[in-house]
TORPA-4810 file (N, C-alpha, C, O; in nm, 3 decimals):
<nodes>
NODE_1_0.108_-0.091_-0.016_-0.001_-0.008_0.006_0.081_0.113_0.003_0.165_0.121_0.092_M
NODE_2_0.071_0.216_-0.088_0.108_0.345_-0.075_0.123_0.417_0.033_0.069_0.365_0.131_S
NODE_3_0.199_0.561_0.062_0.183_0.597_0.189_0.068_0.685_0.170_-0.001_0.728_0.262_L
NODE_4_0.049_0.714_0.018_-0.077_0.791_0.003_-0.214_0.734_-0.004_-0.325_0.779_0.023_L
NODE_5_-0.190_0.675_-0.027_-0.329_0.564_0.017_-0.351_0.517_0.147_-0.460_0.522_0.204_S
NODE_6_-0.250_0.472_0.196_-0.247_0.511_0.352_-0.307_0.600_0.408_-0.395_0.570_0.489_S
NODE_7_-0.280_0.719_0.383_-0.290_0.821_0.451_-0.455_0.868_0.421_-0.519_0.937_0.499_R
NODE_8_-0.498_0.822_0.314_-0.639_0.850_0.283_-0.732_0.720_0.346_-0.853_0.728_0.365_R
NODE_9_-0.667_0.623_0.369_-0.757_0.537_0.415_-0.798_0.580_0.581_-0.910_0.567_0.629_S
NODE_10_-0.679_0.632_0.653_-0.677_0.677_0.780_-0.744_0.804_0.801_-0.802_0.837_0.904_F
NODE_11_-0.732_0.883_0.683_-0.846_0.991_0.670_-1.009_0.978_0.673_-1.098_1.040_0.730_L
NODE_12_-1.004_0.863_0.578_-1.145_0.847_0.559_-1.213_0.777_0.679_-1.331_0.797_0.705_K
NODE_13_-1.123_0.682_0.760_-1.167_0.622_0.861_-1.184_0.733_0.983_-1.268_0.710_1.070_A
NODE_14_-1.107_0.851_0.987_-1.139_0.935_1.079_-1.257_1.008_1.061_-1.319_1.051_1.159_S
NODE_15_-1.298_1.029_0.938_-1.420_1.072_0.896_-1.531_0.992_0.945_-1.631_1.035_1.004_L
NODE_16_-1.508_0.889_0.919_-1.650_0.790_0.960_-1.643_0.730_1.121_-1.735_0.669_1.175_L
NODE_17_-1.531_0.758_1.174_-1.564_0.747_1.304_-1.601_0.897_1.346_-1.700_0.884_1.417_T
NODE_18_-1.581_0.984_1.339_-1.672_1.101_1.374_-1.816_1.075_1.352_-1.897_1.100_1.441_T
NODE_19_-1.855_1.018_1.220_-1.989_1.004_1.167_-2.034_0.902_1.290_-2.116_0.936_1.375_L
NODE_20_-1.986_0.804_1.287_-1.997_0.678_1.389_-2.033_0.718_1.530_-2.130_0.668_1.587_A
NODE_21_-1.944_0.821_1.594_-1.974_0.887_1.729_-2.132_0.975_1.745_-2.207_0.977_1.842_L
NODE_22_-2.146_1.045_1.607_-2.238_1.113_1.602_-2.386_1.055_1.602_-2.477_1.103_1.669_L
NODE_23_-2.397_0.950_1.521_-2.470_0.887_1.492_-2.424_0.720_1.508_-2.399_0.643_1.415_Q
NODE_24_-2.420_0.693_1.637_-2.349_0.516_1.629_-2.480_0.412_1.510_-2.602_0.405_1.497_P
NODE_25_-2.389_0.367_1.463_-2.447_0.241_1.383_-2.442_0.312_1.229_-2.470_0.242_1.131_G
NODE_26_-2.413_0.422_1.216_-2.493_0.466_1.062_-2.348_0.485_0.989_-2.349_0.502_0.868_M
NODE_27_-2.204_0.481_1.069_-2.081_0.465_0.967_-1.996_0.356_1.008_-2.022_0.306_1.117_A
NODE_28_-1.911_0.315_0.949_-1.830_0.211_0.947_-1.664_0.256_0.875_-1.639_0.306_0.765_R
NODE_29_-1.590_0.222_0.965_-1.466_0.244_0.929_-1.418_0.174_0.787_-1.455_0.060_0.761_A
NODE_30_-1.340_0.242_0.704_-1.326_0.159_0.570_-1.195_0.162_0.527_-1.165_0.237_0.435_S
NODE_31_-1.102_0.084_0.586_-0.946_0.079_0.527_-0.947_-0.007_0.438_-1.031_-0.097_0.445_F
NODE_32_-0.856_-0.004_0.333_-0.820_-0.104_0.223_-0.775_-0.220_0.284_-0.698_-0.196_0.377_S
NODE_33_-0.799_-0.352_0.262_-0.771_-0.469_0.305_-0.627_-0.460_0.376_-0.618_-0.468_0.498_P
NODE_34_-0.491_-0.438_0.273_-0.392_-0.456_0.343_-0.328_-0.348_0.396_-0.208_-0.345_0.427_A
NODE_35_-0.416_-0.248_0.407_-0.399_-0.108_0.531_-0.478_-0.130_0.648_-0.464_-0.044_0.735_G
NODE_36_-0.586_-0.257_0.680_-0.677_-0.211_0.794_-0.630_-0.232_0.919_-0.551_-0.325_0.913_Q
NODE_37_-0.639_-0.193_1.023_-0.588_-0.219_1.130_-0.694_-0.304_1.213_-0.816_-0.288_1.215_P
NODE_38_-0.603_-0.415_1.295_-0.665_-0.545_1.319_-0.784_-0.499_1.385_-0.886_-0.529_1.323_S
NODE_39_-0.806_-0.425_1.513_-0.884_-0.384_1.549_-0.897_-0.450_1.696_-0.997_-0.441_1.768_G
NODE_40_-0.784_-0.515_1.726_-0.776_-0.568_1.848_-0.639_-0.483_1.905_-0.556_-0.417_1.842_R
NODE_41_-0.649_-0.508_2.031_-0.541_-0.429_2.105_-0.519_-0.526_2.249_-0.613_-0.578_2.309_L
NODE_42_-0.372_-0.537_2.290_-0.341_-0.583_2.394_-0.269_-0.537_2.471_-0.156_-0.583_2.460_N
NODE_43_-0.283_-0.453_2.558_-0.241_-0.368_2.637_-0.193_-0.428_2.796_-0.223_-0.530_2.857_L
NODE_44_-0.112_-0.321_2.823_-0.038_-0.342_2.981_-0.019_-0.222_3.004_0.055_-0.162_2.926_Y
NODE_45_-0.078_-0.145_3.121_-0.038_-0.007_3.161_0.066_-0.022_3.306_0.039_-0.057_3.421_N
NODE_46_0.203_0.026_3.234_0.292_-0.008_3.336_0.284_0.074_3.464_0.362_0.069_3.559_T
NODE_47_0.173_0.153_3.449_0.187_0.231_3.598_0.081_0.145_3.712_0.102_0.120_3.831_H
NODE_48_-0.026_0.115_3.632_-0.107_0.039_3.726_-0.132_-0.114_3.713_-0.204_-0.183_3.785_T
NODE_49_-0.076_-0.143_3.633_-0.043_-0.305_3.621_-0.171_-0.350_3.550_-0.192_-0.471_3.549_G
NODE_50_-0.235_-0.290_3.507_-0.383_-0.361_3.475_-0.332_-0.407_3.292_-0.219_-0.388_3.248_E
NODE_51_-0.433_-0.461_3.224_-0.410_-0.538_3.121_-0.549_-0.549_3.074_-0.649_-0.557_3.144_K
NODE_52_-0.538_-0.548_2.907_-0.654_-0.556_2.856_-0.630_-0.628_2.720_-0.526_-0.608_2.658_I
NODE_53_-0.710_-0.699_2.680_-0.684_-0.771_2.545_-0.804_-0.770_2.483_-0.886_-0.848_2.530_N
NODE_54_-0.847_-0.685_2.363_-0.999_-0.654_2.336_-1.018_-0.620_2.191_-0.953_-0.533_2.133_T
NODE_55_-1.081_-0.669_2.153_-1.131_-0.614_1.995_-1.217_-0.482_1.980_-1.340_-0.494_1.977_S
NODE_56_-1.150_-0.338_1.970_-1.242_-0.239_1.980_-1.336_-0.214_1.858_-1.441_-0.149_1.852_Y
NODE_57_-1.272_-0.281_1.769_-1.338_-0.256_1.631_-1.359_-0.415_1.573_-1.276_-0.501_1.601_R
NODE_58_-1.492_-0.448_1.480_-1.494_-0.540_1.406_-1.441_-0.530_1.265_-1.414_-0.420_1.216_D
NODE_59_-1.426_-0.645_1.199_-1.329_-0.642_1.042_-1.465_-0.539_0.976_-1.435_-0.489_0.867_P
NODE_60_-1.572_-0.511_1.015_-1.653_-0.452_0.924_-1.653_-0.269_0.993_-1.714_-0.170_0.951_D
NODE_61_-1.594_-0.279_1.066_-1.544_-0.140_1.088_-1.640_-0.079_1.220_-1.624_0.031_1.272_G
NODE_62_-1.707_-0.144_1.244_-1.806_-0.122_1.402_-1.715_-0.083_1.512_-1.606_-0.141_1.503_Q
NODE_63_-1.723_-0.018_1.594_-1.690_0.006_1.703_-1.739_-0.050_1.810_-1.860_-0.058_1.794_Y
NODE_64_-1.711_-0.088_1.900_-1.748_-0.144_2.017_-1.750_-0.101_2.137_-1.664_-0.146_2.213_N
NODE_65_-1.835_-0.018_2.180_-1.864_0.071_2.277_-1.812_0.036_2.423_-1.759_0.127_2.487_A
NODE_66_-1.823_-0.082_2.473_-1.801_-0.139_2.605_-1.632_-0.131_2.592_-1.562_-0.071_2.673_Q
NODE_67_-1.584_-0.199_2.481_-1.430_-0.229_2.468_-1.386_-0.062_2.473_-1.285_-0.042_2.540_A
NODE_68_-1.430_0.024_2.431_-1.350_0.173_2.399_-1.382_0.179_2.556_-1.280_0.190_2.624_I
NODE_69_-1.477_0.175_2.614_-1.504_0.199_2.750_-1.409_0.159_2.853_-1.380_0.220_2.957_K
NODE_70_-1.360_0.033_2.802_-1.253_-0.017_2.900_-1.108_0.025_2.878_-1.017_0.022_2.961_E
NODE_71_-1.098_0.074_2.722_-0.986_0.110_2.674_-1.000_0.260_2.760_-0.893_0.274_2.819_L
NODE_72_-1.075_0.359_2.785_-1.050_0.449_2.835_-1.011_0.445_2.987_-0.941_0.527_3.044_N
NODE_73_-1.063_0.349_3.033_-1.032_0.336_3.189_-0.911_0.271_3.184_-0.835_0.332_3.260_W
NODE_74_-0.857_0.180_3.136_-0.687_0.169_3.110_-0.603_0.285_3.087_-0.496_0.292_3.148_L
NODE_75_-0.637_0.377_3.007_-0.549_0.464_2.928_-0.575_0.608_3.032_-0.531_0.719_2.999_L
NODE_76_-0.639_0.588_3.138_-0.655_0.713_3.215_-0.534_0.770_3.243_-0.422_0.723_3.221_R
NODE_77_-0.565_0.877_3.293_-0.402_0.942_3.372_-0.417_0.871_3.515_-0.515_0.879_3.589_C
NODE_78_-0.309_0.807_3.536_-0.280_0.701_3.622_-0.234_0.763_3.753_-0.220_0.696_3.855_H
NODE_79_-0.209_0.910_3.742_-0.204_0.989_3.876_-0.291_1.008_3.933_-0.295_0.993_4.055_N
NODE_80_-0.416_1.058_3.841_-0.540_1.125_3.893_-0.656_1.009_3.909_-0.748_1.010_3.991_T
NODE_81_-0.633_0.923_3.822_-0.749_0.817_3.792_-0.852_0.908_3.708_-0.966_0.861_3.706_N
NODE_82_-0.834_1.023_3.640_-0.917_1.086_3.569_-0.925_1.015_3.409_-0.821_0.989_3.348_E
NODE_83_-1.052_0.991_3.357_-1.079_0.982_3.255_-1.102_1.034_3.139_-1.197_1.111_3.154_Q
NODE_84_-1.067_1.035_3.037_-1.114_1.094_2.913_-1.096_1.030_2.800_-0.993_0.967_2.777_H
NODE_85_-1.220_1.041_2.695_-1.229_0.935_2.573_-1.090_0.958_2.507_-1.035_1.067_2.490_P
NODE_86_-1.051_0.850_2.478_-0.924_0.847_2.391_-0.992_0.850_2.243_-1.097_0.795_2.208_I
NODE_87_-0.913_0.922_2.174_-0.961_0.926_2.062_-0.926_0.816_1.956_-0.826_0.745_1.941_D
NODE_88_-1.043_0.828_1.889_-1.034_0.654_1.800_-0.964_0.656_1.673_-0.944_0.557_1.602_L
NODE_89_-0.922_0.794_1.645_-0.800_0.774_1.524_-0.669_0.727_1.595_-0.593_0.652_1.533_Q
NODE_90_-0.639_0.763_1.716_-0.509_0.743_1.793_-0.516_0.579_1.803_-0.424_0.506_1.767_T
NODE_91_-0.643_0.533_1.857_-0.635_0.402_1.896_-0.620_0.308_1.745_-0.568_0.197_1.741_L
NODE_92_-0.665_0.366_1.650_-0.635_0.317_1.481_-0.487_0.326_1.440_-0.428_0.235_1.382_D
NODE_93_-0.438_0.428_1.471_-0.312_0.441_1.452_-0.206_0.337_1.498_-0.114_0.286_1.435_F
NODE_94_-0.256_0.317_1.658_-0.159_0.223_1.728_-0.206_0.112_1.664_-0.115_0.071_1.592_L
NODE_95_-0.318_0.032_1.654_-0.370_-0.075_1.590_-0.290_-0.102_1.442_-0.233_-0.207_1.413_A
NODE_96_-0.301_0.017_1.359_-0.226_-0.011_1.247_-0.076_-0.030_1.256_-0.023_-0.122_1.192_L
NODE_97_0.004_0.062_1.342_0.122_0.029_1.361_0.161_-0.118_1.409_0.263_-0.169_1.362_V
NODE_98_0.088_-0.182_1.492_0.119_-0.293_1.537_0.068_-0.442_1.405_0.116_-0.553_1.383_T
NODE_99_-0.071_-0.350_1.335_-0.073_-0.468_1.253_0.056_-0.450_1.143_0.085_-0.549_1.074_T
NODE_100_0.125_-0.339_1.128_0.206_-0.308_1.030_0.335_-0.413_1.056_0.404_-0.469_0.971_Q
NODE_101_0.345_-0.419_1.190_0.499_-0.499_1.246_0.446_-0.634_1.245_0.528_-0.726_1.251_L
NODE_102_0.301_-0.668_1.236_0.266_-0.852_1.254_0.304_-0.867_1.379_0.371_-0.966_1.408_G
NODE_103_0.272_-0.781_1.471_0.288_-0.838_1.613_0.190_-0.860_1.721_0.121_-0.766_1.761_N
NODE_104_0.181_-0.963_1.765_0.072_-0.949_1.867_0.135_-0.958_1.983_0.074_-1.041_2.051_A
NODE_105_0.231_-0.912_2.045_0.297_-0.900_2.153_0.215_-0.765_2.225_0.164_-0.670_2.165_N
NODE_106_0.220_-0.790_2.370_0.166_-0.681_2.471_0.195_-0.549_2.434_0.313_-0.532_2.406_E
NODE_107_0.134_-0.464_2.427_0.171_-0.319_2.425_0.193_-0.231_2.546_0.093_-0.186_2.603_I
NODE_108_0.309_-0.203_2.590_0.315_-0.140_2.722_0.268_0.018_2.724_0.318_0.085_2.634_H
NODE_109_0.192_0.078_2.801_0.152_0.189_2.791_0.212_0.268_2.913_0.192_0.254_3.034_I
NODE_110_0.285_0.347_2.848_0.368_0.443_2.963_0.301_0.572_2.995_0.324_0.643_3.092_I
NODE_111_0.196_0.597_2.880_0.146_0.757_2.871_0.003_0.710_2.818_-0.009_0.644_2.714_S
NODE_112_-0.104_0.750_2.899_-0.243_0.735_2.776_-0.286_0.909_2.797_-0.209_1.003_2.779_G
NODE_113_-0.399_0.915_2.831_-0.454_1.010_2.874_-0.390_1.098_3.002_-0.357_1.046_3.109_Y
NODE_114_-0.379_1.240_2.971_-0.300_1.305_3.121_-0.377_1.389_3.154_-0.438_1.459_3.074_R
NODE_115_-0.387_1.398_3.281_-0.468_1.518_3.322_-0.422_1.676_3.362_-0.313_1.693_3.417_S
NODE_116_-0.500_1.779_3.336_-0.409_1.897_3.338_-0.296_1.933_3.469_-0.188_1.992_3.461_P
NODE_117_-0.356_1.881_3.576_-0.317_1.887_3.696_-0.177_1.809_3.697_-0.075_1.849_3.753_R
NODE_118_-0.192_1.694_3.625_-0.054_1.584_3.653_0.045_1.651_3.555_0.166_1.660_3.580_Y
NODE_119_-0.027_1.708_3.418_0.069_1.768_3.328_0.153_1.875_3.408_0.276_1.868_3.415_N
NODE_120_0.071_1.985_3.472_0.125_2.078_3.498_0.243_2.066_3.658_0.328_2.138_3.708_D
NODE_121_0.185_1.939_3.686_0.254_1.887_3.787_0.417_1.833_3.749_0.510_1.867_3.823_H
NODE_122_0.438_1.751_3.635_0.537_1.707_3.575_0.621_1.875_3.490_0.738_1.903_3.466_L
NODE_123_0.512_1.937_3.473_0.640_2.078_3.407_0.702_2.134_3.546_0.816_2.179_3.539_L
NODE_124_0.631_2.136_3.679_0.664_2.197_3.758_0.813_2.139_3.834_0.903_2.191_3.899_S
NODE_125_0.780_1.989_3.779_0.939_1.877_3.787_1.046_1.929_3.716_1.163_1.912_3.749_L
NODE_126_1.007_1.994_3.614_1.130_2.015_3.507_1.123_1.911_3.408_1.209_1.887_3.323_G
NODE_127_1.008_1.847_3.425_1.002_1.726_3.270_0.975_1.790_3.151_0.913_1.896_3.146_H
NODE_128_1.031_1.716_3.028_0.978_1.784_2.911_0.850_1.756_2.851_0.836_1.700_2.742_K
NODE_129_0.753_1.798_2.929_0.598_1.796_2.862_0.556_1.906_2.785_0.608_2.014_2.813_V
NODE_130_0.478_1.902_2.697_0.434_1.983_2.655_0.307_2.064_2.707_0.202_2.000_2.706_A
NODE_131_0.302_2.204_2.756_0.196_2.255_2.797_0.076_2.249_2.757_-0.031_2.260_2.816_K
NODE_132_0.109_2.228_2.630_-0.076_2.197_2.550_-0.057_2.038_2.471_-0.091_2.016_2.355_N
NODE_133_-0.005_1.953_2.549_-0.020_1.839_2.513_-0.129_1.796_2.450_-0.240_1.846_2.468_S
NODE_134_-0.103_1.696_2.369_-0.205_1.606_2.301_-0.261_1.501_2.388_-0.371_1.449_2.372_L
NODE_135_-0.183_1.475_2.476_-0.218_1.351_2.605_-0.336_1.425_2.670_-0.422_1.355_2.723_H
NODE_136_-0.351_1.569_2.673_-0.442_1.637_2.733_-0.586_1.639_2.703_-0.680_1.688_2.766_L
NODE_137_-0.583_1.562_2.573_-0.718_1.564_2.493_-0.741_1.396_2.445_-0.826_1.358_2.364_T
NODE_138_-0.659_1.322_2.506_-0.669_1.174_2.461_-0.639_1.186_2.331_-0.719_1.146_2.247_G
NODE_139_-0.526_1.240_2.298_-0.507_1.176_2.119_-0.380_1.161_2.125_-0.319_1.205_2.027_R
NODE_140_-0.300_1.099_2.232_-0.131_1.082_2.203_-0.120_0.968_2.361_-0.161_0.975_2.477_A
NODE_141_-0.035_0.865_2.275_0.002_0.757_2.366_0.153_0.746_2.368_0.213_0.777_2.264_L
NODE_142_0.227_0.704_2.479_0.360_0.703_2.492_0.364_0.539_2.539_0.322_0.494_2.645_D
NODE_143_0.433_0.456_2.415_0.460_0.319_2.422_0.578_0.259_2.377_0.657_0.312_2.298_I
NODE_144_0.592_0.126_2.437_0.665_0.041_2.374_0.608_-0.112_2.371_0.510_-0.154_2.432_R
NODE_145_0.689_-0.177_2.293_0.642_-0.354_2.282_0.732_-0.420_2.290_0.807_-0.441_2.195_I
NODE_146_0.749_-0.471_2.409_0.873_-0.575_2.457_0.871_-0.662_2.289_0.773_-0.670_2.215_P
NODE_147_1.001_-0.717_2.264_1.042_-0.768_2.150_1.054_-0.693_2.024_1.098_-0.734_1.917_G
NODE_148_1.010_-0.581_2.052_1.059_-0.481_1.943_1.125_-0.377_1.940_1.096_-0.284_2.015_T
NODE_149_1.241_-0.369_1.843_1.329_-0.248_1.878_1.254_-0.128_1.885_1.151_-0.114_1.818_A
NODE_150_1.305_-0.026_1.972_1.206_0.110_1.952_1.252_0.163_1.832_1.163_0.226_1.775_L
NODE_151_1.377_0.162_1.761_1.346_0.199_1.636_1.299_0.172_1.534_1.299_0.244_1.434_S
NODE_152_1.230_0.010_1.550_1.168_-0.078_1.451_1.009_0.029_1.468_0.936_0.082_1.384_T
NODE_153_1.009_0.025_1.592_0.865_0.067_1.625_0.866_0.205_1.556_0.783_0.209_1.465_L
NODE_154_0.943_0.330_1.574_0.937_0.427_1.533_0.947_0.459_1.398_0.890_0.562_1.362_Q
NODE_155_1.034_0.365_1.281_1.018_0.378_1.168_0.882_0.320_1.117_0.821_0.377_1.027_R
NODE_156_0.833_0.197_1.182_0.706_0.166_1.128_0.575_0.287_1.148_0.488_0.290_1.061_T
NODE_157_0.568_0.374_1.255_0.492_0.449_1.274_0.513_0.577_1.178_0.418_0.634_1.122_A
NODE_158_0.672_0.623_1.164_0.649_0.722_1.076_0.639_0.675_0.932_0.625_0.759_0.843_L
NODE_159_0.644_0.550_0.905_0.625_0.509_0.745_0.466_0.532_0.721_0.419_0.539_0.608_S
NODE_160_0.379_0.546_0.855_0.232_0.564_0.791_0.221_0.686_0.780_0.128_0.714_0.703_L
NODE_161_0.270_0.771_0.820_0.278_0.950_0.823_0.109_0.987_0.859_0.044_1.073_0.799_R
NODE_162_0.071_0.923_0.943_-0.074_0.946_1.012_-0.048_1.057_1.090_-0.096_1.159_1.040_L
NODE_163_0.008_1.074_1.190_0.033_1.168_1.279_0.150_1.191_1.331_0.247_1.170_1.258_G
NODE_164_0.174_1.250_1.493_0.263_1.246_1.503_0.350_1.152_1.568_0.293_1.060_1.627_G
NODE_165_0.496_1.154_1.571_0.562_1.001_1.628_0.695_1.091_1.668_0.759_1.168_1.597_V
NODE_166_0.717_1.052_1.813_0.837_1.111_1.892_0.916_0.992_1.947_0.864_0.900_2.009_G
NODE_167_1.010_0.999_1.928_1.150_0.867_1.967_1.195_0.944_2.065_1.218_1.064_2.050_Y
NODE_168_1.218_0.857_2.210_1.252_0.864_2.315_1.329_0.749_2.384_1.299_0.703_2.494_Y
NODE_169_1.442_0.705_2.302_1.533_0.575_2.349_1.550_0.589_2.490_1.511_0.498_2.563_P
NODE_170_1.616_0.717_2.547_1.649_0.738_2.659_1.510_0.686_2.763_1.522_0.611_2.860_G
NODE_171_1.422_0.728_2.729_1.327_0.698_2.865_1.253_0.579_2.790_1.163_0.533_2.860_E
NODE_172_1.264_0.529_2.693_1.257_0.376_2.645_1.077_0.365_2.599_0.993_0.290_2.647_D
NODE_173_1.062_0.462_2.500_0.906_0.484_2.455_0.933_0.581_2.324_1.016_0.669_2.301_F
NODE_174_0.812_0.517_2.242_0.760_0.610_2.126_0.639_0.655_2.171_0.569_0.602_2.258_V
NODE_175_0.613_0.773_2.097_0.535_0.888_2.136_0.423_0.866_1.973_0.466_0.874_1.858_H
NODE_176_0.294_0.841_2.007_0.208_0.829_1.865_0.077_0.955_1.914_0.046_0.984_2.029_L
NODE_177_0.036_0.992_1.826_-0.080_1.076_1.831_-0.144_1.088_1.701_-0.095_1.053_1.593_D
NODE_178_-0.247_1.135_1.717_-0.371_1.149_1.574_-0.357_1.309_1.552_-0.453_1.368_1.503_S
NODE_179_-0.240_1.381_1.585_-0.240_1.516_1.549_-0.185_1.503_1.378_-0.185_1.400_1.312_G
NODE_180_-0.142_1.636_1.334_-0.070_1.646_1.195_0.038_1.569_1.191_0.098_1.560_1.299_A
NODE_181_0.085_1.506_1.092_0.218_1.435_1.072_0.355_1.501_1.112_0.353_1.619_1.076_F
NODE_182_0.440_1.477_1.157_0.548_1.541_1.258_0.610_1.437_1.307_0.550_1.331_1.326_R
NODE_183_0.749_1.453_1.336_0.827_1.372_1.402_0.903_1.435_1.476_0.900_1.555_1.449_A
NODE_184_1.000_1.401_1.593_1.094_1.459_1.676_1.137_1.331_1.746_1.225_1.335_1.832_W
</nodes>
């Protein structure tokens, strides 16, 4: 699949996701067969020790509301326990990365949603977090996949050109978000 068709599929799925949220059951995600993310995520929250292995979307593109509710809980701010809906484009980006890797390994979540209070706390401690981070709106995830080199994870995410990709080898994670394509 070319990068352009991959991006078109992602944008189309994003539009359909928005429609699905406005009118559940009316829209389905539509990816090309080669670029369709599996819709399955196997996650481990490194801060809470919680795990989930779920299908949040079926092969026809229908989102599973209960699975998404459970993902929102696992991806909550680990410091405050505050939840925020995780952007479906972000989940699809993550699932597509793992599909491209052909990897069924558990994905370690270092950070999902981050509450404003916790983000401010991290800033006050001198951590290099963005004041207006996409973590604050549920549009970013910091991850690693045991058994997959961090550089391979980064290259795979960058090759999709779907959102932001940050590489943090010193902290042992890759940042993915559903913002504009950019890399750092």
